[in-house]
N, C-alpha and C positions, 0 to 999 in steps of 0.2 A: 516201175509198175509191178505190183504183186500178181501172182497167179490166182490168188484167192481174195477177191474183194470182200471186205467185211463192213458191217454197219456199225459205226462208232459214234457214240454220244460223248461230247467233250464239254465239261463245265469250265467256267473261267476262260472262255475262248476269245475274249475281246482284246487281250494283250499278252505280252510275255510268253511264258511257256505254253499256255493254252493256244494262243494264236499261232506260234511256231509249229506246234503239234498238228493243228488243223491243216496248215499249209503242207507239212510233210506227208501226212496221211492221205490228203487229197491227191498229192503227186504220185502216191503209191497206188491210187485207184480205189481207195476205200470210199464209202458213202457216209457222209457226215451230217449230224445235227449239232449245231453250235449253240451253246447256251451261255449267257452272262446277263448282267443288268444293263449294260450300255449297248442298247440295240443299234445306235448309230454306227458304232464300231463293228458290230456283228454284220450289219448290212454291207459295210464296205468290204469286210473280209469275205463275205459270201459272194459278192460280185467279183472280187479278184479270183477266187477259187473257180467259179463257174466260167469266168472269161478265159481261164487257163485250161478249160476242158474237164475240170473236176466236178464232182457231184456233192452238193451241200445245200442245206437249208438252215434256218436259224430261228430261235425262239427266245424271248426274254426269260431269264431264269434267276431266281433268288434261292440259292441252295439252303438258306436257313429256314425256308418254308417247305415243309414236307410235302404238302399238296402240290406246290409248284414243281417240285422235283418229280413227283409221280406223273404230273401232266407232261413234263418234258420227256420222260421215258416213254410214256404212252404215245406221244407225238412221233418219237423216233420209230416205234413199231408201226404206227399208222402210215408213216411216210415210206418206209422201206420193207415192212413185213416182218422184221425181226430186230433184235438188239444183240449184236455179237460182243461189243466191247463198250464199257463205260470208263472214261478217263475222268476220275475224280480229282480235278486239278485246282479248283477255286480255293484261294487262300488269302489271308491278310496277315500283316506282320508289324503292328504298332508297338515296337519295343519300348520298354521303360524299366527303370529299377522298381522293384517291388515297393519300396518305401514311397514311391510317387503315388501309390494307391489309385491308379487309373483303372478302377473297377469296370467301368463301361467298356474300356478297351480290352480288358481281360475277357469279359463276357462276349465281346464281338469275335475275338479269336476262337473261343470255344464254340460259338455258334457256327462260324464259317468253316473253321479248320477241322473240327471234330463232328459236329452234328451234320455239316454238309456232306461229309463222307458217308456217315451212317444213313442219311436220307437217300443218297445215291444207291447204296447197297439195298436198302429196304424197298426202293422202287423197282430196281432191276433184277434182284435175285429171284423173285417168283417167275418173272418172264424167262430168265435164263434156265431155271429149273424145268419150266414147262417145255421149252424148246430143246432141252437136253444138252446145252452147252452155253458157255459164255466166258467172259474175261473181264475182271476188274483191274484197272491200272490206277493205283492210288499214289498221288504225288505227295511226298513228305519233304524231307530236308536232311542235311547232315545233322541238323538239330534234333533228329530222332535218335541220335547216338551219343550226343554230348550236350552239355549245358554251358552257356556263357553268361556273364553279367548282362543285365537288362533283358535277357531272353528267356527267363525262367518259365513264364507262362507260354510263350510261343513254343519253346522246346517241349513243354509238357503236352501241348496239342499234337506235336509231331511224333512224340513217343507214343501217344494214344493211337495215331494213325498206323504206326508200325505194329502195335499190339492188335488192333482191329484187323489189319491185313493178315497177320499170322494166324489169328483165330479163325478167320474166314477160310484161309488155306487149309487149316487142319480139319475144319468141318466139311470141306468139299469132298465129294466122292470121286473126284478126278475129272469130272466134266466141267467144273467151274474153275478156271485158272485165276490166280491172284499174283499181281506183280506190284511190289513197292519200289517206286523210283525216288531216290533221295538226292536232290541236287545240292552241290556246294554253292559257292557264291555265283549267282547267275544274273545276267542283265535282265531287269524287270522293273515293274513299278511298285514292288512290295515296299521298298523303303520310303516311298512317298507318303505312306500312312503313319509314319513315326512322328508323333507330336512332341515328344520329349526332346528338348534341344540337345542335351548331352548325348543321348542315344543316337540322335540323327547325325551328329558330328562324328561319333565313333563309327557309325555305319559307313560313312563316306570313306574312311580309312580302310575299313574292313573290306569294302567292295572295290578297292583299287585294282585288284586283279579279278576279273569275272569272266565266266563262260558266256558265250552267246546262247540265247534261248534255244537256238537250233540244235545245240549239242544235246540238250535234254530231249528234244523232239526225236532225235536220232535214236536215243536209248529206248524211248517208248515205241517207236516204229520197229525196232529190233525185237522187243518182247512180243509185240503183236504178230510179227511175221513168223514166229516159230510154229512148227507143226503141232497138231493137237496133243500129241503125247509128251510134249516138252512144256514144262511150266517154269518160266524164269521168275524166281521168287523175289529177289532183291537186286537192285542196281544202284550203286552209289557213284555219282559222277562229280569229280572235283576239277578245278583248274590245275593243270600240271605244275604251274609255277607257284602254287599256294599250298601251305600246310593245312589250311582250313577245309 
């Protein structure tokens, strides 16, 4: 339980890192609004959190829709009176070689992984400026630092999230904190979106050693828990048994 409960909006909260983060932050006493497209999963997660004594609500959210994200942030403020933290976590990873020309999948990654983060910033930054403080936690990947075959577009979106996060940090006057969290191989449903057979098979091997999503949730909780004068800028979390 933290001494200072914060209001936290979490995108992509229906599974994986988002769900684990919601559970971890609720256990710390933070107040949550959970967002994702799969409301059945959000409802189940919300019930589990509140049954355990946590404080949470949920709302359907499509991060590719700027108006939807604005409504999500507004709902957070209406529910709890402020918005202390936004965890921009929603992401997709349909890997494929460039020569496969899966342009629709490229566009989907750009829309969710890049525009989704920008929409979160655009919706919450004015609120945080007005209240005098705030914290963005943007979830990227080790793909923000390196590129591998079949992952050129995915990595480019995560490079973009890293650049956006650093730019936002530099433009902050000190009252808006920015943390980039970059997971290595982590247990999640991301690989389920890979339609290319060769890339899907390669990912099975790549993900043979994986972190539990709770490990990334711990990193996010650590960044959020720091005193206001401390800004944790980048956290990279990899499995100890993996070079990736």
